[in-house]
C-alpha positions as CSV (number, residue, x, y, z in Angstrom):
1,M,-62.2,-24.0,58.9
2,P,-63.6,-23.0,55.5
3,T,-62.1,-19.5,55.6
4,L,-58.6,-20.9,56.1
5,E,-59.0,-23.3,53.3
6,T,-60.2,-20.5,51.0
7,A,-57.1,-18.5,52.0
8,I,-54.9,-21.4,51.1
9,I,-56.6,-21.8,47.7
10,V,-56.2,-18.0,47.0
11,V,-52.5,-18.1,47.8
12,G,-52.1,-21.1,45.6
13,I,-53.9,-19.4,42.7
14,I,-51.7,-16.3,43.1
15,A,-48.5,-18.3,43.1
16,G,-49.8,-20.4,40.0
17,V,-50.6,-17.2,38.1
18,A,-47.2,-15.7,38.9
19,V,-45.5,-18.8,37.6
20,A,-47.7,-18.8,34.5
21,M,-46.9,-15.2,33.8
22,L,-43.2,-15.7,34.2
23,F,-43.3,-18.6,31.8
24,G,-45.3,-16.6,29.4
25,D,-43.0,-13.7,29.6
26,F,-40.0,-16.0,29.1
27,L,-41.6,-17.3,25.9
28,G,-43.2,-14.1,24.6
29,N,-40.6,-11.5,25.8
30,R,-43.1,-8.7,25.6
31,V,-42.4,-7.3,29.0
32,G,-39.0,-7.0,30.5
33,R,-38.3,-10.1,32.6
34,A,-36.6,-8.3,35.4
35,R,-39.4,-5.8,35.9
36,L,-42.1,-8.5,35.8
37,A,-40.1,-10.8,38.2
38,I,-39.7,-8.0,40.7
39,A,-43.3,-7.0,40.6
40,L,-44.6,-10.6,40.9
41,G,-42.0,-11.3,43.6
42,V,-43.2,-8.4,45.7
43,F,-46.9,-9.3,45.1
44,V,-46.4,-12.9,46.1
45,L,-44.3,-11.9,49.1
46,I,-47.1,-9.6,50.3
47,A,-49.7,-12.3,49.7
48,V,-47.7,-14.9,51.7
49,V,-47.1,-12.4,54.6
50,V,-50.8,-11.5,54.7
51,F,-51.8,-15.2,54.6
52,T,-49.3,-16.1,57.4
53,I,-50.8,-13.4,59.6
54,Y,-54.3,-14.5,58.8
55,A,-53.5,-18.1,59.5
56,G,-51.8,-17.3,62.7
57,V,-54.8,-15.3,63.9
58,V,-57.2,-18.1,62.9
59,L,-55.2,-20.8,64.6
60,L,-54.6,-18.8,67.7
61,G,-58.3,-18.1,67.9
62,Q,-59.1,-21.8,67.9
63,K,-56.8,-22.6,70.8
64,S,-58.8,-20.3,73.2
């Protein structure tokens, strides 16, 4: 299942980058925290939903 493992890694990287950006914004205060948090929250939510759908399709495909 190398494609599912790749998808898990990509979602982990996206979440890690989001946390790093929020931490950087907290320290640097260059961009408004609220705007960045909302944008990253939406982006991570979309990534998790897409991953969940993809994982469901892959796992259902294996049962057949």
